[in-house]
Every structure is written in C-alpha cells, then in structure tokens.
N, C-alpha and C positions, 0 to 999 in steps of 0.2 A: 669300453673303447675298442674300435675296430682294430687298432694297432696290436691289441693283445693276441689276435689270431696269428700274428707273425712273430711277435716278440713276447714270449711267455715270461712275464714278470714273476709269476708264481714259482717257476722252477726252470732256470736256464743255466746250463754249464757251458762256458766258453772260455777256453784258455785257463781252465781251472778256477774261473770266477763265478760265484753264485750270486745272482741278483734276485732277490725275493720281492714280493708285492710291496713290502715296506723297506726294500733295499735302498742302498745309498744312491743309486743312479736314477731312481724313479722320479724324484722331485725335479732333477735337472732335465730329464726327458720331457716331463709334462710342461715345464716352464718354457723351454725352447720351442716345443711344438705349438703351445698357445700363442707365443709371440710371433711365430711365422704365420699362423692361420689368421690372426687378427690384423696383420699388416705392420706390426711394430718393427719386425725385422723384414725389410723390403728385399725383393729379389736382388741377388748379387751381394748382399751384406756378408762381410767376412765374420766368421765366428772365431773366438779365441782358439789358439792352438790347444791340443789336448793337454800339453804340459802346463800352459798358462791357466787353463780352465781348472785343472786339477789343483794347482797351487791356490787359486783364488777361492775355490769352493771347499777346500779341505778334503778332496776325494783322491782316490788313487788314479793314476793315469789310465790304467786298464779299464776302470769303471767309465771314465769319460769316453774312451774309445768305443766301448759297447754302445753307449748312448748315441754317439755320432753315427756308428754303423747302422743302428736301427732307424734313425731319422733318414739316413741315406736310402735304406731299403724301402722306405715309404715314399720316396721321391720328394722329401721336404728340403733336403740339403744335398749338395754335391761335394764329394771328397776326392782328393787326388794326392798321390804320394808326393811328399815334399812341398806341397802347396797348401794354402789355407782352405778350410772347408767353408763353403758359401751357401746361402739360401738359394734354392733352385728357382729358376724362372717358372712362373705358373703355379708355385706352391701355395700362394695365398688364396684364400677364399673369404668372401665377406660374411662375417657373422652378425647376428642380431645384436642390439644393444645389450650390454651386460646387465642393465637394470631389469631386463626381461626375465632374468634368472631368479628374481625375487618378487614373485607375484604378490599383489596386494599391498606392496610397500609404496606409500606416497612420499617420495623424497622431498617434495616441496614443504611438507610439514616440519622437516628437520632444519630448514633455513632460519636464520635470525630474521628479525624484522628488516634489518638493513639489507641482508642478502635477498630477501623477497622483493624489496623495492628496487634494488639495483638490477636484478635480472629482467625486470619489466621496463627499465628506463633506457639502458644503454643499447644503442643500435648495433647491428652486426658488424663483423670485421670487414674492412675494405677488401674487395676482390679485384684481381687484375682485369682490366678491360680488354675486350677483343681487339686485335690489330685493326688499324685503319680509322679508329675513332679519334676525333679531336676533342679533347676534354678540357673544358673551362673550369676545372676544379680549383677551389681556393684552398690554400694550406701548403701543399707540397712545393718543393723547389726543384729545379732542374739539376740533375746530378753533374752536368757539365759545368755548372757555376761554382761548384765546391772548390776551394783553393787546395787541391790535392797535393801539389808539390810543396807548398808552404807548410801544410799540416804534417806531411810525412817527414819533412826535414826536422821540424820541431819534435815530432814523436820519437824519431831516432835519437835525438839529443836527450830527451827526458828519460827514455828507457835505458840509455847508457848510464844514467845517474841513479838508477833504482837502488833504494837503500837495502842494506844487508838484512834488516828486520822487516818482514812482511806482516804487519799487524793491522788491526782495525784503526781507522783514522778518525779525526775530529768530525763528528756528525754535522758540524756547521759548514764543512767544506775545506778544501785546501787553503791554507793561510795566504800563500802567495797569490792565489786566484782572487781571494776576497780583497786583498790589498789592491790588486790591479783593477778589480771591479769598482772599488771605491773611487779610484782616480778616474776611471772611464765614465762613470755616472756623473761625476762632478763636471767634467768637460763636455759631455754629450747631452746631459739632461738637466744640469744645474742642481743635482741632488747633493745634499750634504748629509752624510751619515757616518757613524762610527763603524769600524770594520766588524765589531761584534754584533752589529745589527743585521749583517748580511748572512743569509743562509742559502747555500747552494742546494738546489733540488733537481729532481729528474724531470725537468720541463715544467711548464706552467700548470699542467694538469695535476701534478703532485702538489704544487703550491696551493691550488684550490682545494684539493682533498685534505691537506693538513689544516687549512683554514676552517673547513667544515667540521672536521672532527675535534679541533681544539676549541672552537668558538660556539658551535651550535648544539642545541638539544632539540629533540622532537617537539614540534609545535612552534618553534621560534619562527619569526617572520624575516624573510630576506627580500630586500628590494632589488629588482633586476630590471635591466633595460628590456623593452618590448617593442620591436623584435630584438633579439640578443643572441648570445653565444649559448647554444643549447647544451653543450657538454658541461659548461659551468652550471647551468640550471640543474642538470641531472645530478651533479655532485651534491648540491644542496638538498635536492629532493630525496636523495638516497638516505640522508641522515634523518629524514622525517620533518625537515623544515617546510614551511609554507612560503610559496613564492608570491610576491606582490609585484606585478608588472607595472612599470611606469612608461608612458609613451616616449618616443624619441622623435625629434624633428630635425630641421637643418642646422640647429644650434646644439644638438646633443640631447641629453636627458632633460625632460621637461620638469625642472626642479619645482615649479609652482605646484605640481601634482604631489610633491612630497608632503605638503601640509595636510593631506588627507590620510597620511600614514601615521597613525598615532604612536605606534610602538613597533620598533624593528631592531633586530640584533645586528644586522649586517646589511650593507649595500654593495653590490658588485657592478662596476662600471668599466667601460673601455673609452676613456675620455679623449685620447689622442686621435684615434681612428675608430669610431664607433662601429662595432660589428653587428649587423652586416651593412648598415646604410652609409657608413663612412664619414659621418659628420664630426666636427670638432665640438667639444664642450667649451663654450665661451667662458671667458674669465669671470663674468658676473655669475654664471651658473656654477662654476667651480667653487666660488666663494659661498654661494647659497647652499650647495651640497655639504660643504664642510661645516657651515653654521648649523644646518639641520642635524648632522651627525653628532656634533658637539653638544647640542641642546638635548639630544635623546640618549647620549651615551652609546651610540652605535659605532661599529667599525666600518671602514670603507676599504674595499679591495680595489686598487687601481691596477688594472691589467693594461700594461703599456706594450702590447705584444708586437707591434710592427712600427714603432716610432722612428726607426731608421729611415723609412721611406717617405720623404716629403719632397714634393715636386714644385718648387717655386713658392712655398708658403713657409711662414715663420711659425715654429712650434710654440704653443702656449706653455707656460710653466707647469710642471708636473704637480699634481695634487699633493704629493708628498712634500714638495718644496714649499708649498703654501700652508701646510698643516702646522698650526701652533698648539694643537691639543693632543698630538700624538695618537691620532685615531686612524691613520692611513697605513695600509699594508700595500707596499709597492711590489708588483710582480713583473718580472722581465724574463725573456727567453732568448736563446740563440737559435731556436728552431726556424726563425724566418730570415736569418742571415747566413747561417752555416748549414745546419741540417736538423730536421726533427728527429732523425735517427740517433743523434748524439745524446739525446735526453739530458740536455743541460739548460737549466734555468736558475733563477735566483729570486730571493725575496729580500726586501728591506723592511725590517720589522720595527714597530714601536718598541722602545726599550722594555716596557712592561710585559711584552709577549715573548721575548726572546727565549727565556728558559722553557716555557711550555712548548713552543714550536720545536726547539732543539730536542727536547725529550721525545716528542711525538715522531720526529724524523728518525731518531735513533731506534725507536721501537719498530719503525716501518721497515727500514732497510740499512740501518747502521750509518751509511754515508753514500754519496754518489761515487761512481767509479773514479779511481785515482788518476790514471794516465790521461784521459781527456781533460780533466781539470788542469793538470800541470801543463799540457800542451796549450790550452786556451790562455792560461796565465802568461806563458811565453809570448804568444801572439799579441796579447794586449800590452805587454811590457815593451816589446820592440817596435810597435807601430804597425805590424803586419795586419792585425785585425782591422784597424782603421782604414788601411789602404784597400783591404778586401771590401769593406762596406762601401767605400766610395766607388769602387769598380762595379759592384753588383747593383748599387743604386742607379748607375748609368744604364746598365742592362735592363733593369726593371722599368726605368723611365722610357726607354725605347719601346719596350713591349706595351706599356700603357699608351704611348702615342700611337702605336700601330692599331691597338684596339679601338681607340676613339676615332681614328681615321677610317677604319673598316666599318664601324657603325654608321658613320656619316656617309660613306660610299654606298653601302649595300642597303641601308635602312634610312635613307635621307628623310629628315623631318618626322621620323616615326618612333624615335626613342627620346626619353628624358634620362640623362645620365646623372647619377648621384654618387658622391663619394670618391671621385677620381683624383683628388688633389694629393692623396696620401695612400699608403698601403700597397697591397698586391692584388686588389680586386676592386671592382666597382659594381654598382647596381644599375641595370638598364630597365627602365619602365617602358612598357609598350601600351600606350593608351588605346590603340586599336583592338587589342585583345583583352577581353573581359577577364577579370581575376578568376572567375568561376571556370574558365577554360585553361588555366595555367598548366594543370597536369596534362591536358591534351596537347598543348604546345610542346611541352618537354618530351612527351612520347613521340610526337611527329618529328621533332628535331633529332631524337635518337635514331629514328628510322633513316634519317639522312646522314647518319654517322657523325653527329655532333652532340656532345653531352653538356647540358646546361642545368642550372640549379635554381629552383623556384624560391623566392624570398619568403613565401608563406610558411615554409617549414621552420623558420626561425622565430615565429610568433608563439607565445604561449597558447596552448590549445583553446579553441573557442574564443579567441580574443582578436582575430584579424579585423582591423578597423574597416569600416565601410569605404573610406576614401581609398584604401589600397585594394579593396575588392573590385573596384571599377576598372583596374588595369592590372595586367600581369607584370610582375617584377622578376628579373633574373639576376642572380649573383654570378658575375663573370670574373673568374680568376685568370690571370695571365702569366704567372711566374714560371709555369711549366712549359710555355710555348715560345716559339720564335715568330717574328713578324709574318712570315709567309703562312705559317700554320694558323695564326690568328685571323688573317684575311680570309683564308679558305673556310675556317670555322664560322665566321660571321656570314659569309656568303651562303653557306648551307642553312644557317639559322634564318636568314632572310627568306630563303625558299620556303621554310616551314611557316614563317609568319604570313607570307603571301597565300600559302595553302589554307591558312586559318581565316584570312580576311577577304578572299575573293568571293563574290556572291554565291557561286555554286557550292561553296563549302559552308555557307551559313544555314 
C-alpha cells in the first residue's frame, strides 16, 4: 500500500505507542480507508470521536488517534481540535467492482433457481425524471394529497401510548387495525370475514409473494389476465410457475377461455378495475370464474387494488363475497389512497390457508411496522380515513375529467378511451398510429417532454393480439398531475401524434 511509505506499520514509535504490521490499529485504518475510497463514507461524513471509536472497537484512544492522524496526512479525512473528524472533500475515488478481485469466479452459478429467475424478471429501480417532464405515470400519488395533519395528529397520539415492553408483535397484524379493517370492508365492499382471516402485509406485492411461495411449486400453472399486471406475473414466474394468459375484453377476463385450461393451481385477476384496460368483470363472469376454480380445486387471488375510485358507477360484488367454496384470496392496499411508501396492505384469507400464510409472514419479516398500523386503525375508527377517501376521490375525478377533456380538445376524434369509469388511469387507443410504431411515438413524445406508457408492455411476451397491433395504446395515469399539467401534457402528446401521422413523416 502506498500509505506504508508515510505510515510505517512495521515499526512506528509515536507518543510511546508501537503499532506493528499486525498491530491493533491496522484493521481500523484499512477499514476506514476502504470505506472512504469506495464512497461508503461520503465527503463531509463525521467519524466517531476518538473516545467513542476506542470504546466501540476495544482499542486504546491513542491507537485511534494514530489512525486518524495517518488518514489525515493522506488527505482522506480532516481533523480539527475540539471538532469532529470528517471525510475530506475529494477523498473518494471510484474503484472497480469488488467481484473483479476474484478472477474466474462465476457468481451466477451460486444463485438458487429462484434467484436466477428473479434477477432476469424484475425491472430496474425507478429513477428520478429530469425537470420539466410531464409524466402520465400510473401508480404514484401526489404528495400534496396525503392527509398530513390528520396522520401526524394520530401518530403523536399513538406514540404517546407506546407500551413499556417493545417486543415482536402478532405476525397477523395489529389487532385493533384488523378489527377496524373488518368493519371497513363490510361497509365499503360488502365483505364478511372473521378478524382471524385478516393478515396485514407490506403492500399488495408482499401479498402476491406470500401467495406464490405458499401455494405454488415449480411447473404449476397460473392463469393471468393478458394484458395484465406484470409485477404479479413476475412473482409467479420467479417460483418456476408457468403462466397461462387469458384474454381480456370490455367485460373483463374472457372466462369462456378458461375451459381450455385443464389444470391450474391459481388464477390472478383484477376484477373491479382490470389492469391495465380498466374493464369490470361482469357478474356472470364472476360466477363463471368461481365455478371454474371450484371445479378444479384452484385458488383465486382477487386484487382489489383501487376499488375506492368509482366515478358514477355501481361496484359489483367482490369475488370474496360471492365465494361459497372458500377459494378466494382477497388482496387490498392503502397504496392508492394514502401512500405506497407506507407499505400497508391486507389479505382476507380462506380459513384453511390462515395458518400457512401467517407462518410464511412470520418467517419473512415477523410483522408489519407497528406505528403505521396503529395510526391507520385510529383513522379507520374515527372516520378520518373515510373522509379522506371522499376528498381524494373528488380530486381524482377532477383530474380524470381534465384528462378526458384534454384528449377531446387536442386529439378530437383521434382517440378511443377505455377504462375511465374507475381507477387512476385510462387507456387511450390511437387508431391513426400503427401498433408497430408505438415505441416510436413514446420516444417522440419524450422528446417533447411528456412521458407516456405503451400498453404493449403489459402483454405476455409474444402474445400481443393482432387487433391491438393495428393501433397504438397508451396507459395514461393522472393521479400525480393537476388539470393544467394534464392539458399541457396532452397538447404535447398531440404534437407527437401529428408528427407521426402527417404525410412527410410516413
């Protein structure tokens, strides 16, 4: 190491302290230096005081002082009398991947079959968009819509009631929250369940993961909507299950197609607001799906992810409330009404599955965080949550109205809108733009600072139907935007569409 030219580990006497090559300060020196150089300790990061570091590491304070002085002499940290030692600005340099230090090692061979599948399925993490873009993303909510004052008031109250014993909690979830959820689901969705059938989870994605791990083995068949929610598909595929896509039309899942599926372990559906096309599963098809599942001994996951958003339409009965064979797993979430960052969702489980799911939940993460559960229970109990839902439904309805008006204004007669009666997004079909040019339109819109999402990405690979190939479809979310931004975004999109359809661009 170059540092040894300055700091002789082999033989250094300073204030009577001998630090040898195997001396007590060497490990600390190398650890701090490595963390500075690889960026773990960013510029300006304060290091522990010599006294605190010595106590934590079981070293003498003089040994720690020697290490800090050597790091300072190399320009890696800055020390000052009476103040904290900090990582120096400009100290970090980019190092190559650590795996490069192990030539010839193929780390992929050390993954399980699940790990190898998962790493190829899951898309990259979302990245912040550059300023000035108008993003019609589906999923996120506007931070300004969160009931901050109401939430903080309840949080202060529940934190003031924190128990003396801080121990692991019931993996099923806070009992008060499950009682409040039982009452809420009864009045909001007509669900009747026992409190012990409710399992609080970290969002609907964990509900799907638990379902896959508890119910599926490699090679099992899972029926999914096509197009559908790809993150759910990936969960099932990661377990080694085989997906059987069933088409969707304006009445939801085409249940007549189920007769061609001879054997399946599970069916995953979004019957209240089909993702992404937005259709309702009709009552006749709900009954047909339950009949099919009962006859084959299959489970049905009912993802009721944004049932709170209905604009002038009456909701159909939930599959769970129609289920007389105890085969429906009901999944709900607060990600679309409060915040996806809370990671709060729930499952209503058939009685026969409760013990297995609770055990799997406990093995995964013990239980969901306590404080958010208790706050949510308080909001459900005193009516605050219901008032918030009514308020945010009005806000989302205004945004939906603005989107439909903007499409009619800037693309008159050029769009066919699907799925706008519920939820937080709709699909706009553009008959004048061939489906084969969908990616081209998305890129051209991005160049005009508007981000839109092609519907093709939600189909199972190589299964995009010909009837959808003939026109481009865009999934347009509006929950993150205000009416002015929606209008501007659609105007920019219209400019891109004109750029695709004018003769000199053909």
